[in-house]
VMD Tcl script that builds the backbone (N, CA, C; Angstrom):
set m [mol new atoms 279]
animate dup $m
set s [atomselect $m all]
$s set {name element resname resid chain x y z} {
  {N N MET 1 A 70.883 155.848 36.556}
  {CA C MET 1 A 69.970 155.169 37.454}
  {C C MET 1 A 70.364 153.706 37.696}
  {N N LYS 2 A 71.056 153.101 36.738}
  {CA C LYS 2 A 71.412 151.692 36.883}
  {C C LYS 2 A 72.353 151.478 38.057}
  {N N VAL 3 A 73.306 152.386 38.262}
  {CA C VAL 3 A 74.223 152.262 39.395}
  {C C VAL 3 A 73.442 152.356 40.691}
  {N N TRP 4 A 72.464 153.234 40.742}
  {CA C TRP 4 A 71.623 153.366 41.924}
  {C C TRP 4 A 70.874 152.063 42.189}
  {N N VAL 5 A 70.368 151.437 41.135}
  {CA C VAL 5 A 69.659 150.158 41.271}
  {C C VAL 5 A 70.604 149.105 41.858}
  {N N VAL 6 A 71.827 149.045 41.349}
  {CA C VAL 6 A 72.800 148.060 41.829}
  {C C VAL 6 A 73.093 148.272 43.307}
  {N N ARG 7 A 73.178 149.509 43.730}
  {CA C ARG 7 A 73.521 149.805 45.126}
  {C C ARG 7 A 72.392 149.522 46.110}
  {N N ASN 8 A 71.201 149.250 45.606}
  {CA C ASN 8 A 70.082 148.882 46.466}
  {C C ASN 8 A 70.408 147.545 47.136}
  {N N LYS 9 A 70.298 147.512 48.445}
  {CA C LYS 9 A 70.666 146.299 49.199}
  {C C LYS 9 A 69.797 145.092 48.865}
  {N N THR 10 A 68.601 145.321 48.358}
  {CA C THR 10 A 67.693 144.212 48.076}
  {C C THR 10 A 67.557 143.916 46.588}
  {N N VAL 11 A 68.513 144.377 45.794}
  {CA C VAL 11 A 68.437 144.130 44.354}
  {C C VAL 11 A 68.489 142.625 44.094}
  {N N PRO 12 A 67.550 142.121 43.294}
  {CA C PRO 12 A 67.540 140.683 43.010}
  {C C PRO 12 A 68.753 140.252 42.181}
  {N N LEU 13 A 69.164 139.030 42.375}
  {CA C LEU 13 A 70.292 138.464 41.653}
  {C C LEU 13 A 70.049 138.493 40.145}
  {N N ALA 14 A 68.817 138.306 39.727}
  {CA C ALA 14 A 68.499 138.342 38.294}
  {C C ALA 14 A 68.812 139.709 37.696}
  {N N VAL 15 A 68.598 140.764 38.446}
  {CA C VAL 15 A 68.897 142.112 37.974}
  {C C VAL 15 A 70.412 142.311 37.906}
  {N N LEU 16 A 71.130 141.822 38.914}
  {CA C LEU 16 A 72.591 141.920 38.888}
  {C C LEU 16 A 73.166 141.154 37.697}
  {N N THR 17 A 72.600 140.015 37.407}
  {CA C THR 17 A 73.043 139.207 36.272}
  {C C THR 17 A 72.876 139.978 34.969}
  {N N LEU 18 A 71.763 140.643 34.828}
  {CA C LEU 18 A 71.512 141.452 33.632}
  {C C LEU 18 A 72.485 142.632 33.556}
  {N N LEU 19 A 72.688 143.325 34.672}
  {CA C LEU 19 A 73.532 144.518 34.686}
  {C C LEU 19 A 75.024 144.191 34.608}
  {N N ALA 20 A 75.402 142.955 34.872}
  {CA C ALA 20 A 76.814 142.551 34.786}
  {C C ALA 20 A 77.328 142.603 33.351}
  {N N THR 21 A 76.428 142.657 32.385}
  {CA C THR 21 A 76.819 142.742 30.977}
  {C C THR 21 A 76.423 144.081 30.364}
  {N N ASP 22 A 76.136 145.060 31.187}
  {CA C ASP 22 A 75.760 146.385 30.706}
  {C C ASP 22 A 76.918 147.002 29.922}
  {N N PRO 23 A 76.642 147.767 28.881}
  {CA C PRO 23 A 77.717 148.408 28.116}
  {C C PRO 23 A 78.518 149.442 28.912}
  {N N ASP 24 A 77.941 149.977 29.966}
  {CA C ASP 24 A 78.606 151.007 30.773}
  {C C ASP 24 A 79.495 150.356 31.840}
  {N N ALA 25 A 80.791 150.632 31.783}
  {CA C ALA 25 A 81.741 150.067 32.746}
  {C C ALA 25 A 81.436 150.505 34.169}
  {N N ASN 26 A 80.858 151.682 34.359}
  {CA C ASN 26 A 80.492 152.145 35.704}
  {C C ASN 26 A 79.425 151.256 36.324}
  {N N VAL 27 A 78.507 150.787 35.509}
  {CA C VAL 27 A 77.455 149.884 35.992}
  {C C VAL 27 A 78.066 148.533 36.347}
  {N N ARG 28 A 78.899 147.993 35.466}
  {CA C ARG 28 A 79.551 146.697 35.734}
  {C C ARG 28 A 80.440 146.781 36.964}
  {N N SER 29 A 81.109 147.914 37.139}
  {CA C SER 29 A 81.960 148.118 38.313}
  {C C SER 29 A 81.123 148.115 39.594}
  {N N ALA 30 A 79.972 148.742 39.548}
  {CA C ALA 30 A 79.078 148.744 40.714}
  {C C ALA 30 A 78.612 147.322 41.030}
  {N N VAL 31 A 78.309 146.546 40.003}
  {CA C VAL 31 A 77.901 145.152 40.206}
  {C C VAL 31 A 79.044 144.382 40.876}
  {N N ALA 32 A 80.267 144.640 40.444}
  {CA C ALA 32 A 81.432 143.921 40.966}
  {C C ALA 32 A 81.665 144.171 42.455}
  {N N THR 33 A 81.095 145.231 42.999}
  {CA C THR 33 A 81.269 145.525 44.427}
  {C C THR 33 A 80.303 144.741 45.316}
  {N N LYS 34 A 79.294 144.145 44.722}
  {CA C LYS 34 A 78.282 143.450 45.515}
  {C C LYS 34 A 78.857 142.182 46.144}
  {N N ASN 35 A 78.653 142.036 47.422}
  {CA C ASN 35 A 79.178 140.873 48.144}
  {C C ASN 35 A 78.393 139.600 47.879}
  {N N LYS 36 A 77.175 139.736 47.398}
  {CA C LYS 36 A 76.356 138.535 47.191}
  {C C LYS 36 A 76.490 137.932 45.792}
  {N N LEU 37 A 77.506 138.350 45.052}
  {CA C LEU 37 A 77.692 137.817 43.703}
  {C C LEU 37 A 78.041 136.337 43.736}
  {N N PRO 38 A 77.388 135.553 42.907}
  {CA C PRO 38 A 77.777 134.142 42.803}
  {C C PRO 38 A 79.071 134.021 42.003}
  {N N LEU 39 A 79.707 132.883 42.094}
  {CA C LEU 39 A 80.996 132.646 41.454}
  {C C LEU 39 A 80.949 132.889 39.946}
  {N N ASP 40 A 79.871 132.499 39.286}
  {CA C ASP 40 A 79.814 132.677 37.833}
  {C C ASP 40 A 79.855 134.152 37.433}
  {N N LEU 41 A 79.198 135.019 38.209}
  {CA C LEU 41 A 79.245 136.451 37.906}
  {C C LEU 41 A 80.609 137.046 38.247}
  {N N MET 42 A 81.218 136.572 39.327}
  {CA C MET 42 A 82.562 137.045 39.663}
  {C C MET 42 A 83.545 136.662 38.560}
  {N N ALA 43 A 83.428 135.442 38.063}
  {CA C ALA 43 A 84.315 134.990 36.994}
  {C C ALA 43 A 84.090 135.798 35.721}
  {N N LEU 44 A 82.839 136.091 35.419}
  {CA C LEU 44 A 82.525 136.904 34.248}
  {C C LEU 44 A 83.165 138.286 34.369}
  {N N LEU 45 A 82.976 138.925 35.505}
  {CA C LEU 45 A 83.497 140.278 35.707}
  {C C LEU 45 A 85.023 140.288 35.860}
  {N N ALA 46 A 85.609 139.178 36.283}
  {CA C ALA 46 A 87.067 139.078 36.378}
  {C C ALA 46 A 87.709 139.062 34.995}
  {N N ASN 47 A 86.913 138.812 33.972}
  {CA C ASN 47 A 87.393 138.814 32.588}
  {C C ASN 47 A 86.969 140.073 31.836}
  {N N ASP 48 A 86.457 141.046 32.548}
  {CA C ASP 48 A 85.954 142.269 31.923}
  {C C ASP 48 A 87.088 143.022 31.224}
  {N N PRO 49 A 86.811 143.636 30.086}
  {CA C PRO 49 A 87.862 144.401 29.402}
  {C C PRO 49 A 88.278 145.675 30.151}
  {N N ASP 50 A 87.441 146.161 31.043}
  {CA C ASP 50 A 87.760 147.386 31.791}
  {C C ASP 50 A 88.462 147.034 33.098}
  {N N GLU 51 A 89.658 147.596 33.294}
  {CA C GLU 51 A 90.442 147.244 34.479}
  {C C GLU 51 A 89.782 147.682 35.779}
  {N N SER 52 A 88.955 148.722 35.759}
  {CA C SER 52 A 88.297 149.155 36.994}
  {C C SER 52 A 87.293 148.112 37.476}
  {N N VAL 53 A 86.671 147.410 36.548}
  {CA C VAL 53 A 85.731 146.340 36.909}
  {C C VAL 53 A 86.504 145.174 37.524}
  {N N ARG 54 A 87.595 144.786 36.879}
  {CA C ARG 54 A 88.419 143.686 37.418}
  {C C ARG 54 A 88.991 144.050 38.780}
  {N N GLN 55 A 89.361 145.310 38.948}
  {CA C GLN 55 A 89.905 145.770 40.231}
  {C C GLN 55 A 88.855 145.660 41.331}
  {N N ARG 56 A 87.618 145.976 41.014}
  {CA C ARG 56 A 86.538 145.857 42.013}
  {C C ARG 56 A 86.331 144.404 42.425}
  {N N ILE 57 A 86.455 143.486 41.489}
  {CA C ILE 57 A 86.347 142.062 41.838}
  {C C ILE 57 A 87.528 141.664 42.715}
  {N N ALA 58 A 88.722 142.139 42.389}
  {CA C ALA 58 A 89.913 141.814 43.189}
  {C C ALA 58 A 89.758 142.296 44.622}
  {N N CYS 59 A 89.024 143.367 44.834}
  {CA C CYS 59 A 88.826 143.928 46.176}
  {C C CYS 59 A 87.575 143.384 46.870}
  {N N ASN 60 A 86.765 142.627 46.161}
  {CA C ASN 60 A 85.524 142.111 46.734}
  {C C ASN 60 A 85.860 141.120 47.851}
  {N N LYS 61 A 85.313 141.361 49.035}
  {CA C LYS 61 A 85.666 140.541 50.198}
  {C C LYS 61 A 85.243 139.078 50.063}
  {N N ASN 62 A 84.331 138.789 49.149}
  {CA C ASN 62 A 83.880 137.412 48.958}
  {C C ASN 62 A 84.426 136.777 47.687}
  {N N ALA 63 A 85.424 137.401 47.095}
  {CA C ALA 63 A 85.997 136.838 45.872}
  {C C ALA 63 A 86.605 135.469 46.154}
  {N N ASP 64 A 86.296 134.540 45.311}
  {CA C ASP 64 A 86.789 133.175 45.407}
  {C C ASP 64 A 88.293 133.131 45.082}
  {N N PHE 65 A 88.998 132.176 45.681}
  {CA C PHE 65 A 90.435 132.044 45.445}
  {C C PHE 65 A 90.757 131.881 43.968}
  {N N SER 66 A 89.960 131.099 43.255}
  {CA C SER 66 A 90.245 130.873 41.832}
  {C C SER 66 A 90.160 132.167 41.032}
  {N N VAL 67 A 89.226 133.020 41.381}
  {CA C VAL 67 A 89.085 134.317 40.722}
  {C C VAL 67 A 90.268 135.215 41.091}
  {N N LEU 68 A 90.612 135.231 42.370}
  {CA C LEU 68 A 91.744 136.045 42.815}
  {C C LEU 68 A 93.049 135.576 42.183}
  {N N ASP 69 A 93.211 134.272 42.055}
  {CA C ASP 69 A 94.416 133.721 41.455}
  {C C ASP 69 A 94.569 134.195 40.013}
  {N N LYS 70 A 93.489 134.202 39.270}
  {CA C LYS 70 A 93.516 134.699 37.897}
  {C C LYS 70 A 93.860 136.179 37.876}
  {N N LEU 71 A 93.221 136.952 38.743}
  {CA C LEU 71 A 93.438 138.401 38.765}
  {C C LEU 71 A 94.834 138.769 39.262}
  {N N ALA 72 A 95.444 137.924 40.076}
  {CA C ALA 72 A 96.800 138.184 40.569}
  {C C ALA 72 A 97.813 138.187 39.432}
  {N N ARG 73 A 97.461 137.574 38.313}
  {CA C ARG 73 A 98.335 137.534 37.145}
  {C C ARG 73 A 97.932 138.552 36.074}
  {N N ASP 74 A 97.003 139.430 36.404}
  {CA C ASP 74 A 96.523 140.438 35.464}
  {C C ASP 74 A 97.672 141.370 35.075}
  {N N GLN 75 A 97.670 141.861 33.851}
  {CA C GLN 75 A 98.718 142.771 33.380}
  {C C GLN 75 A 98.659 144.128 34.064}
  {N N SER 76 A 97.495 144.493 34.560}
  {CA C SER 76 A 97.333 145.783 35.222}
  {C C SER 76 A 97.677 145.661 36.709}
  {N N GLU 77 A 98.584 146.504 37.164}
  {CA C GLU 77 A 98.935 146.526 38.594}
  {C C GLU 77 A 97.736 146.946 39.439}
  {N N LEU 78 A 96.842 147.761 38.858}
  {CA C LEU 78 A 95.632 148.188 39.556}
  {C C LEU 78 A 94.780 146.972 39.943}
  {N N VAL 79 A 94.897 145.919 39.167}
  {CA C VAL 79 A 94.137 144.686 39.403}
  {C C VAL 79 A 94.965 143.660 40.168}
  {N N SER 80 A 96.181 143.424 39.729}
  {CA C SER 80 A 96.976 142.331 40.298}
  {C C SER 80 A 97.403 142.583 41.744}
  {N N THR 81 A 97.713 143.826 42.084}
  {CA C THR 81 A 98.166 144.113 43.451}
  {C C THR 81 A 97.091 143.810 44.495}
  {N N PRO 82 A 95.861 144.337 44.342}
  {CA C PRO 82 A 94.858 143.982 45.362}
  {C C PRO 82 A 94.510 142.493 45.364}
  {N N ALA 83 A 94.582 141.850 44.210}
  {CA C ALA 83 A 94.296 140.410 44.161}
  {C C ALA 83 A 95.353 139.634 44.957}
  {N N ARG 84 A 96.623 139.986 44.767}
  {CA C ARG 84 A 97.687 139.314 45.529}
  {C C ARG 84 A 97.548 139.603 47.024}
  {N N ASN 85 A 97.172 140.826 47.370}
  {CA C ASN 85 A 96.963 141.165 48.784}
  {C C ASN 85 A 95.828 140.374 49.396}
  {N N ARG 86 A 94.742 140.186 48.631}
  {CA C ARG 86 A 93.603 139.396 49.143}
  {C C ARG 86 A 94.000 137.939 49.321}
  {N N ILE 87 A 94.792 137.406 48.387}
  {CA C ILE 87 A 95.264 136.021 48.504}
  {C C ILE 87 A 96.108 135.867 49.763}
  {N N LYS 88 A 96.966 136.833 50.006}
  {CA C LYS 88 A 97.802 136.796 51.209}
  {C C LYS 88 A 96.941 136.816 52.462}
  {N N LEU 89 A 95.910 137.643 52.471}
  {CA C LEU 89 A 95.010 137.698 53.632}
  {C C LEU 89 A 94.291 136.373 53.844}
  {N N LEU 90 A 93.894 135.733 52.756}
  {CA C LEU 90 A 93.228 134.424 52.860}
  {C C LEU 90 A 94.178 133.385 53.426}
  {N N GLY 91 A 95.444 133.457 53.054}
  {CA C GLY 91 A 96.441 132.522 53.543}
  {C C GLY 91 A 96.806 132.734 54.982}
  {N N ASP 92 A 96.654 133.968 55.470}
  {CA C ASP 92 A 97.009 134.304 56.857}
  {C C ASP 92 A 95.923 133.918 57.852}
  {N N ARG 93 A 94.776 133.513 57.362}
  {CA C ARG 93 A 93.689 133.168 58.285}
  {C C ARG 93 A 93.934 131.889 59.006}
}
mol reanalyze $m
mol bondsrecalc $m
mol representation Tube
mol addrep $m
């Protein structure tokens, strides 16, 4: 049910903040897809031990350059490749 809560378009930021530290990586991954995440939550999730969560942040259209820069150096190609691609897109604007 937590993933369903996260996917609700009107979920309050306080709820996302709580769910960003949920023990279930699927819940944290769902939080990482939200476009309205503030920088502090993006930074938190960019340091997540689960690569799928970090990958979701790397693909988030509102990810900050500083977060993407960190993720571009991630050991996992699943994370670093989309982060480098997003950085390139930001530079091409």
